[in-house]
C-alpha positions, 0 to 999 in steps of 0.5 A: 339762789343768785339774783336774776338780771332784770328783763326788759318788757320787749324780751317779755313780750317776745317770750310770751309770743313764743309761748303762744306759738309753742302751745300750738306747735308742740301739740299740747292740749288742755285736758279737762280732767287735769283742769279738774284736779288743778281746780282742787288746789287750795289757797288755804293749804298753800298759805297754811304750809307757808305759815307753818314753815315759817314758824319752824324757824331757821333751818340750817345744818345742825339746828333743831328747826331743820330736824323739826321741818323734816318731821313736819314734811313727813307728817304732811305726806302721811296725812295725804295718804302716802305710807311709810313704805313710800317715804325714804330718808337719805342721810349724809354729812358734808364739809367734814362735819359729823352733823347728819342732814337728810333728804326726804324722798316720797315715791309714787309708782307708775302704772306703765313705766314704774322704773322711769321717774319724774322728779319734782324737787325743792330744798327745805333748808334756809340760811339767814332766816326762816326761808319762807320764800326761799324755799318754803314757797317751793315746798308749799307748791310741791306739797299741794301737788303731792296731795292732789296726785296721791290717788291718781294713776300716772304712767311714769313714777314720781319722786317728790324730793325735799332736799337739805344742804342746798344753801351751803352748796347743793350738798343734799342733791349732790349726795342724792345723785352720787349715792342713789341715782348713780348707785342704783343698778342699773342707774336710775332712769330719770325722765325729767327733774322739775325743780322749784326754788323761790316761787313766792313773789313780792308783796305789792307788785304785780306777780303775773309771770313765772320764770321757766328754766332750761339747761344752757350749760356746756358741761355737758350740753348733751341734754340741752335740746331735750331740756329746751323741749321739756321747758317749752312744754312746761311753759305751755302747761303754765298757760293751760292750767294757771292764770300766769304768763311764762317767761323763758330763762336758764337754769343755774345754782339750785338743786337741779344742777347736780342732775344737770352735771349727771347728764339728766334732763332738767327744768324749773320754776323761779319767781320773775319778780325777785325778792330782796329778802332772801337769805335774811331774817326778813324772808317772811310771808308778809313780804311775799304774795301767797296768791301768786304762790297758789297760782304757781302750785296750780301750774306745778300740778298741771305740769306734773300730770303732763310730764308723768302722764296722769290718767285723763278721766275720773273713771281711769283714776280709781287706784284705791281699789288695788291700793296702787299695788303693781307687778312689773314688768308685765312681760318678765324675764329673769325677775319680777318686781312688786310695789306695795303701793299704799299697803302697810301689811304686817306680812305678805307673800308673792306667788305665781300660779300657772294656767292649771292653778298650780302654785309654781313659786311662792316667796315671802317679801319684806312688808316694810319695803316699797319694792321687792324683786323676785328671781324667776330662775327655773320658771317656764315661759308662759302666762301666770297669775301673780298673787300678792297675799297679805293677812287680809288682802289678795291682789292679783295681776296677769303676767307673762314670763318670757 
C-alpha cells in the first residue's frame, strides 16, 4: 500500500475533536456485552499469529509459502469452530500466468438479514519479504475477530475474506468482485466492506492512533456519503472498544478499491505511524508493535459487532443449541433457503409440515453446501414447520409461505 503523507499535530487534534463530537451526535453507545467480547481478545493469539505468519516466508504468486499460508489460514478457522461448509476457496489466475492463486472466504450466516453481508477483509500475500506487517498484521486482527464472533449471533451475515494477489495489483479482490459479487443472482447485497491493511505499528514509537479510511473517490462518488457515515461510526467504535485514538483519512490502493469501483460502501484501518520496512525483507515482527496490533484487533472486534449488529447479551447469543442453522426468509414466496451453519452431516433433508401435521414437501439437500435453496412451487399459502433432518439431529423453525 502506498505511503501516507505525514499529518500535522493540528490536523490530528481537529480530527480527535471531530471524533468526540461524532460519538455524541451519531447515537452510538457503549454496549457492555460487546465490551465483554472485546475483553476476550488475546495478545498471545495476536503475537502467535504474527510469529507463525512470519515463519511461512515470502508469500508471492507461485510460491509454496503462499499455498502453505492458505492452508494455515484454513486450519485457523477450523480450529475456531467454523466448518468446511463455511469455508470457500476462490481460485483465479492473472497476468497471463497459469499459476493459480486463491482467496479464502469464511461465511457466518446472519439471523435477520442472511443475504446482506458485512465483509471484513485483508490480503495475505507479500512482496519482497514475509510481509509480517503488510499484511500479517491485518490477518492477525481478522483471525482474532473471527475467533470471538464464531458463536455470537449477528443480524447481518459476515464474510471474513483473505485475499491473495493484492501486492501485484489487487487481482484477488478484483476477481472476487467480478466473479462472485457481480455473478451472484441477484447481485450480492453488501452492507459494508471493512478492509485491514498494515496495522502493525512501528517499534519504538508511540503507536496510539489508528487511521480510519473513507471513500473520497469521484468514480463513482455515489456512495461517498454513506462511506463517510460508516467511517464516522468506525471511529466511534475505536473510542468505545479500544484505547486507541482515531484519525480520519481517505481510502486508496488496497483491496477495498475494486469494491469501491463497484459502487459498494467501504471503510478501513491503516496504521498512523507508517513502517519503512514494507515490501522488503525487513518487514518483520521485530520492527512492529504487537501491542498496537492487539489494540487494533480490539477495535476491529467492536466495530464488526457494531456493523453486523451482534447480540447484545450472553442470553441472546446461544447459537450453539441449533448449530447456527437458519431457514429464510421467514415469510417465503417462491423459494426457501436453509443454511447448515456449523452442521457437517453425512446426509440431510428438508421438509415442510402443515398445521395438520402432514408433510407437504420433502427434499434431500447437499450436505457439503452451506446454503441450499428449495423451490416452493405448488405449496399453498399458510403457516408451516420447516424441518431439517440429519442422521442424528432434527431442527425446526416456523415459516410462512405467502
